[in-house]
C-alpha positions, 0 to 999 in steps of 0.5 A, a space after each residue: 898645791 901641797 908637796 907630795 912624797 916621791 912615788 917610792 915603797 914606803 910612801 905607798 904604805 904611808 896613810 893620809 895624814 893632814 898638812 902642817 900649814 905653811 909659816 904666815 906671821 911673826 913669831 917667838 920661839 926659844 928654838 928655831 929648827 930647818 929641816 924636817 928629817 930625822 936630825 930635826 925631829 930628834 933635835 926638836 924632840 930632845 929639846 922640848 924634853 928639856 923644857 924649850 919651846 921649838 918651831 920647825 920649818 920644813 920646805 916641803 913634807 916631813 921626812 920627805 928628802 933623805 930620812 924618808 928615802 934611804 935604804 932603812 938600814 940602822 948601824 953604828 959607824 959613819 959613812 967615813 971609815 974608822 981608819 980615817 977617822 983614827 988618823 984624823 982624831 987619834 984612837 981615843 976620840 975615834 972611840 968616842 965618837 964610835 960609841 956615840 954612833 952606837 948610842 945613835 942606834 940605841 936611840 931609835 930602838 928605845 924610840 920605837 919600842 917607846 913609841 909602840 911601834 918596834 914591829 917597825 923593825 923587819 930584821 936583825 943583823 948585818 952581812 958586809 959581803 966581798 965579791 973578790 978573794 982575799 979575806 985578809 982585809 975582812 979578817 984584818 976589820 974583824 980584828 980591829 973593830 973587837 980590839 978598838 971598838 969592842 964590836 965582835 963581828 962573825 967571819 963567814 967563809 964562802 960555803 956559810 955565806 952561800 947557805 944565807 945568799 944563793 949567788 956565786 958572786 960572794 966570797 967571804 963576809 963579815 956578820 954583824 949581830 947589831 943593825 937592824 932594818 925598818 921603814 924610814 918614812 914611817 920612823 919619820 912620822 913616828 917622831 912627828 908624832 911625838 914631837 907634836 905631842 911634847 907641844 912642838 910646832 910645825 910648819 911644813 911647805 915653808 922655804 927658808 929664805 934667809 937667816 939674820 942675826 937680830 941682836 942677841 937673837 936670830 931671825 928666820 925669813 919665810 916667804 910669808 913670815 919669820 921666826 924670831 929664836 934664841 937659838 937656830 938648828 940648821 938640819 937640811 942636808 943635801 935638799 938644804 944645799 939646792 934650796 940655798 938654805 944658809 950658804 956657809 952650811 950648804 958650801 959644806 956639802 955636795 949632793 949625792 945621789 943614790 937609787 933604789 927599788 922595790 920589786 914585785 911580791 916574790 915570795 918563795 922565789 925571793 926566799 930560795 935566793 935570800 935566806 937572810 933577814 937582815 941587811 946585806 952590803 957588799 964591800 965595793 967602793 960604791 957597792 949595792 945594798 939590799 934587804 927584803 921586806 914585807 916578810 921576805 917578799 919582796 927586795 928592797 935594793 939600792 946603788 948606782 951612787 953618783 953626783 948626777 941630780 937627774 933620775 935615769 930614764 932607765 933606773 928600774 931597768 939598770 938596777 934590776 940588771 945588777 940584782 940579775 947579775 947576783 941572783 940569775 935564779 930570779 928570772 924576769 920580775 916586775 919592778 913595782 917602785 923605783 925611786 931617787 934621793 939625794 945624801 949631803 956629804 962632806 969632804 970629810 964624809 963626816 957629819 956637821 955637829 956642833 955650834 957655828 955661830 953663838 946660837 946657830 947650830 949645824 947637825 947635818 951632812 950624814 952622808 949614807 949613814 944617817 938613821 943612826 947619827 942622825 939620832 946621835 947628833 939630835 941629841 947631841 946638838 940639844 944637849 949643847 944648846 939646852 945643858 952647855 954640854 960639849 960633846 959635839 965639840 969631838 966633831 970639831 975636826 970634820 968642818 966646816 970645810 968647802 966641798 969644792 962647788 961645781 968643780 967638787 961635784 966633777 971631782 967626785 964623780 971622777 973619784 966614783 968612776 975610778 973606784 968602780 973600775 977598781 972594784 970590777 978589776 978585783 972582782 975580774 981578777 978573781 972570777 967567781 965563788 965556786 
């Protein structure tokens, strides 16, 4: 029985391709990668380019987890804010980390262009919009990003914002022209094709049962086979936690769910409400994020972050109601696709990247900000393995730290509820933009 991708807008665009068979028997490779998302594929590609042999094991399908289910936003930065990163490592190292994340954005863009798939980029720019009055916080962010990180953000007043987003719910915004958005599952397939072309070996539907140190090498054990290798790269994220892939890494993450829907084709009705082709997200602590797809014909909308692992029975109705609060002029519309995905968050909200033990590497826990940082992390780990580069040590301050297990999950959910209450209070106090 073959694993199938979740029924999403992305999987509906995916053509048929062959399944790479489960690992059966014993093999040797210089590198064994566990996890077939962006991080594992990128690390594998960069190692193959450096002359290493690589076997990649994926428990389901390539891009099956968060890599193939997310909102498709490609932007610099991390799940954690830069203020907190500066407090943890100091300004100079924070600058280095942000620059790495920018390089991750460039990596994705170069890959698309190099693979003849630049048309996969569906729109440019990112609007961060505010749903309450008071522009001081946005202007402070604008100034800090310019002075500390060399990023020029444009401040949008209410009238400018309303000319693009036809709603009275937003007061101010910051526009960043650098990010872009794309179909993430299609990108995973592009990475897979490149990995295979470079000589990598892939086994799907191959769940890792254990990792064992075997002298100077490692042994990856699966249900019907094993891989002996000099280095193991763990790139599993939230679904690895559920599968109990490797406890010392799994314990550092909390699986956090987010939900996404895609509307029916709305055409002019949508363009009359959202006249912006880039990424949109609000500044709330647990906010909405959305973009138009298919040339502005459909709306793809995400939100409702929670630590619950079950999909709400009324997911489509819940998100549709949120959309109509912002854009009531859309009227009643059909939701053609609704799906959920799990993100792997560490307690620090920063990725876990680096060598955990001799020959055992992690590149995981990207939270809700993985499209650029997985590219960066995969390349950083590959350079660490193949070249002895120590850039990965910039992440030493962020883990691994136990995420608290089930108690931690309850604490995270309680914090989300508190933050959502603060959001509602600020919006009620502000009223609506005139």
